[in-house]
C-alpha positions as CSV (number, residue, x, y, z in Angstrom):
1,M,67.8,88.9,98.1
2,D,70.2,86.4,98.3
3,H,71.4,86.9,95.4
4,I,71.9,90.6,95.4
5,A,73.3,90.3,99.3
6,I,76.3,88.7,98.3
7,H,77.4,91.7,96.2
8,I,76.4,94.5,98.8
9,P,80.0,94.4,100.5
10,Y,81.5,94.9,97.4
11,L,79.2,97.6,96.3
12,R,79.8,99.8,99.5
13,R,84.1,99.3,98.6
14,Y,83.5,100.5,95.3
15,A,81.3,103.2,96.5
16,R,83.6,104.2,99.3
17,A,86.7,104.5,96.9
18,L,84.6,106.4,94.4
19,T,83.6,109.2,97.0
20,G,86.6,109.1,99.6
21,S,84.4,108.5,102.3
22,Q,82.6,105.7,104.5
23,S,79.4,107.5,105.2
24,T,78.7,108.9,101.9
25,G,79.3,106.0,100.0
26,D,77.3,103.4,102.2
27,A,74.7,106.2,102.0
28,Y,74.6,105.5,98.2
29,A,74.8,101.9,98.9
30,A,71.8,101.7,100.6
31,A,69.7,104.4,98.5
32,V,70.6,101.3,96.4
33,L,68.4,98.9,98.4
34,E,66.1,101.2,99.3
35,A,65.0,101.9,96.0
36,M,65.2,98.3,95.0
37,I,62.7,97.9,97.9
38,D,59.9,100.7,97.2
39,N,60.1,99.2,93.6
40,P,60.6,95.7,93.8
41,D,60.0,95.3,89.9
42,T,63.7,96.8,89.9
43,I,65.5,93.8,91.7
44,P,67.6,92.1,89.0
45,D,67.8,88.2,88.1
46,Q,70.2,86.2,89.2
47,D,71.9,86.1,86.0
48,G,73.7,89.4,85.5
49,A,73.0,90.8,89.0
50,R,75.9,92.5,89.8
51,V,76.3,94.7,86.6
52,A,72.3,95.2,87.2
53,L,72.9,96.1,90.8
54,Y,75.9,98.5,89.7
55,R,74.5,100.1,87.3
56,M,71.5,100.9,89.5
57,F,74.2,102.8,91.9
58,H,75.4,104.7,88.9
59,T,71.9,105.8,87.9
60,I,71.2,107.0,91.6
61,W,74.9,108.1,91.6
62,Q,75.2,110.4,88.1
63,S,71.4,111.6,88.9
64,S,72.3,113.4,92.0
65,G,75.4,115.3,91.1
66,A,77.5,113.7,93.8
67,P,76.5,116.3,96.3
68,V,78.2,116.7,99.4
69,S,76.8,115.8,102.2
70,D,77.0,117.9,106.0
71,A,78.9,115.1,107.8
72,D,81.6,114.7,105.2
73,R,81.9,118.4,104.2
74,G,85.8,118.9,104.9
75,V,87.1,115.9,102.8
76,A,84.6,115.3,100.5
77,A,83.9,119.0,99.8
78,K,87.9,119.3,98.5
79,A,87.6,115.4,96.5
80,Q,84.2,117.1,94.2
81,K,87.0,120.1,93.6
82,L,89.4,117.8,92.7
83,L,86.9,115.9,90.6
84,K,85.7,118.6,88.3
85,R,89.0,117.9,87.1
86,L,89.0,115.2,86.0
87,T,87.4,113.9,82.8
88,E,83.5,112.9,83.4
89,N,83.2,109.2,84.2
90,A,87.1,108.3,83.6
91,R,87.6,107.7,87.6
92,E,84.5,105.4,87.9
93,A,85.6,103.7,84.8
94,V,88.9,103.0,86.0
95,L,87.7,101.7,89.4
96,L,85.2,99.7,88.2
97,N,88.0,97.7,85.6
98,A,90.9,97.8,88.3
99,L,89.1,97.5,91.9
100,E,85.8,95.4,91.1
101,D,87.5,93.8,88.0
102,F,84.8,94.2,85.5
103,P,85.6,94.3,82.1
104,A,85.4,96.7,79.5
105,V,82.3,95.2,78.1
106,D,80.7,95.5,81.4
107,V,82.2,99.1,82.4
108,A,80.4,100.0,79.3
109,R,77.0,98.5,80.7
110,I,77.2,100.2,84.1
111,I,78.3,103.5,82.9
112,G,76.0,103.8,80.2
113,V,78.4,104.1,77.0
114,D,79.9,101.9,74.3
115,P,82.3,99.3,75.1
116,D,85.1,101.6,72.8
117,E,84.7,104.9,74.8
118,A,84.6,102.6,78.0
119,E,88.5,101.5,77.1
120,A,89.1,104.8,76.6
121,L,87.7,106.4,79.5
122,I,89.5,103.4,81.5
123,R,92.8,104.4,80.2
124,I,92.1,108.2,80.5
125,G,91.5,107.1,84.2
126,Q,94.5,105.8,84.9
127,A,96.4,108.2,83.1
128,E,94.9,111.3,85.1
129,L,95.0,109.3,88.7
130,A,98.4,108.3,88.3
131,E,99.1,112.2,87.7
132,A,97.1,113.0,90.8
133,A,100.0,112.3,93.2
134,R,103.4,111.1,94.1
135,G,104.6,110.1,97.4
136,A,106.5,107.9,100.1
137,V,104.6,104.6,100.2
138,M,104.8,102.3,103.7
139,I,104.3,98.7,103.1
140,I,103.0,96.7,105.9
141,E,102.9,92.9,105.0
142,D,104.0,89.5,106.0
143,E,105.1,87.7,103.0
144,P,108.1,88.7,101.5
145,I,107.2,87.6,98.1
146,I,104.2,89.6,98.0
147,A,106.0,92.6,99.7
148,M,108.4,92.4,97.1
149,D,105.9,92.7,94.3
150,L,104.8,95.9,96.1
151,E,107.6,97.4,95.8
152,G,108.0,96.9,92.5
153,I,104.3,97.8,91.9
154,V,105.0,101.2,93.8
155,S,108.0,102.0,92.4
156,D,107.5,101.1,88.8
157,A,104.4,103.6,89.2
158,G,107.0,106.9,90.0
159,H,106.2,106.4,93.9
160,R,109.2,106.2,96.8
161,V,109.1,103.0,98.9
162,F,109.1,104.7,102.3
163,G,109.5,101.1,104.3
164,V,108.8,97.5,104.6
165,A,107.5,96.1,107.9
166,Q,106.5,92.4,108.7
167,T,105.2,93.2,112.2
168,R,102.9,95.5,114.3
169,D,105.8,96.6,116.1
170,E,108.3,96.8,113.1
171,A,105.7,99.0,111.3
172,V,105.6,101.9,114.3
173,S,109.3,101.6,114.3
174,V,109.9,101.9,110.8
175,G,106.7,104.3,110.2
176,T,107.6,106.7,112.8
177,D,111.2,107.4,111.3
178,G,109.8,110.0,109.8
179,R,106.1,110.4,107.9
180,P,104.7,108.1,105.0
181,D,102.3,109.5,102.6
182,L,100.8,106.4,101.9
183,I,100.4,102.8,104.0
184,L,99.4,99.8,102.0
185,A,98.7,97.1,104.8
186,D,98.1,93.5,105.4
187,I,95.8,92.7,107.9
188,Q,97.3,89.5,109.5
189,L,101.0,89.8,110.3
190,A,103.6,87.5,111.1
191,D,103.4,87.3,114.6
192,D,100.2,87.0,114.5
193,S,99.6,90.8,115.5
194,S,96.9,93.0,113.6
195,G,97.8,95.1,110.6
196,I,94.7,97.0,111.9
197,D,96.7,98.3,115.2
198,A,99.7,98.7,113.4
199,V,97.6,101.3,111.1
200,N,96.0,102.7,114.1
201,D,99.3,103.3,116.2
202,L,100.6,105.0,112.8
203,L,97.7,107.1,112.3
204,A,97.9,108.3,116.1
205,A,101.3,109.2,115.7
206,H,100.9,111.4,112.2
207,G,97.1,112.0,112.0
208,D,95.4,111.2,108.8
209,V,97.6,109.4,105.9
210,P,96.2,107.9,103.3
211,V,95.8,103.8,103.9
212,I,94.8,101.0,101.5
213,F,94.0,97.8,103.6
214,I,95.0,94.3,101.6
215,T,93.4,91.2,102.5
216,A,91.9,87.5,101.7
217,F,89.1,88.2,103.4
218,P,87.5,91.4,102.7
219,E,84.0,90.1,104.0
220,R,86.0,90.4,107.7
221,L,85.9,94.4,107.3
222,L,83.1,94.9,104.9
223,T,80.5,94.3,107.7
224,G,78.8,97.7,108.1
225,E,79.1,97.5,111.8
226,R,82.1,99.2,112.4
227,P,84.4,102.2,111.0
228,E,85.8,100.6,108.1
229,P,88.5,101.2,105.3
230,A,87.5,103.3,101.9
231,F,90.3,101.5,100.2
232,L,90.5,97.9,100.1
233,I,91.9,95.6,98.4
234,T,91.4,91.6,98.0
235,K,94.1,88.9,97.6
236,P,95.0,87.9,95.3
237,F,95.1,91.2,93.7
238,R,96.5,92.5,90.2
239,P,98.8,95.0,89.8
240,E,96.0,97.6,88.3
241,Q,94.0,97.2,91.4
242,V,97.2,98.2,93.4
243,L,98.0,101.2,91.3
244,S,94.4,102.3,91.3
245,A,93.4,102.3,94.9
246,I,96.9,104.1,95.4
247,S,95.8,106.7,93.1
248,Q,92.6,107.2,94.6
249,A,93.8,107.0,98.2
250,M,96.3,109.5,97.7
251,F,93.9,111.8,95.5
252,F,91.7,112.0,98.8
253,A,94.3,111.9,101.2
254,S,92.4,110.8,103.8
255,T,91.3,107.6,105.7
256,E,89.4,106.3,108.4
257,T,90.8,104.8,111.7
258,L,89.7,101.7,112.6
259,V,88.6,100.9,116.1
């Protein structure tokens, strides 16, 4: 099962982005593992294991009708209502492509369509999610070149850059001079302060604000041992990944506080 285990943190990341909830996303990921334990014949071989794992997830996701759990009824119920407005499979396709870096041919295999339809669904999903929300994005990033890249990506997508900060203290100062609509945050900041702490300070001041964490070490956050972000981008990132995550995060307009 080692060849399966290495993919589980990323499956949970995808499931959380898809559902907008850590608990609901993790429940779906756990259901995949339970299905394999109950029926060992479904455990994929090492070759193609990642695609097969995500395909199993989608079989469960689609067959369940994406129900809303009691624990997540507030945010998830709102999300499910919004999801009904989107083209079927489009959001899944764009997430698989942009966030999880699957090519269209693998997206097609995962969601059960032909490659041309997968390409079309990716384009539709990008357009529909981009139209879902516009807002002011705060960037917490200590590397100037990366911060400039993020500013360009945010601005080119029609969002406003709320402000840029390199340390926890600067983030609190900038982020409390008004209220951002979304926060993009690195984990490790310039003075060895924590981007997680900076985000939690801002959430304490503003309440729920969607948050996307960007890190070169996603495995440090995706442990399943504490509250974790629903939206996580791995460095180095592609502009499409950032745009997809921003659209997703604003679409759900919620985040989980890390403690």
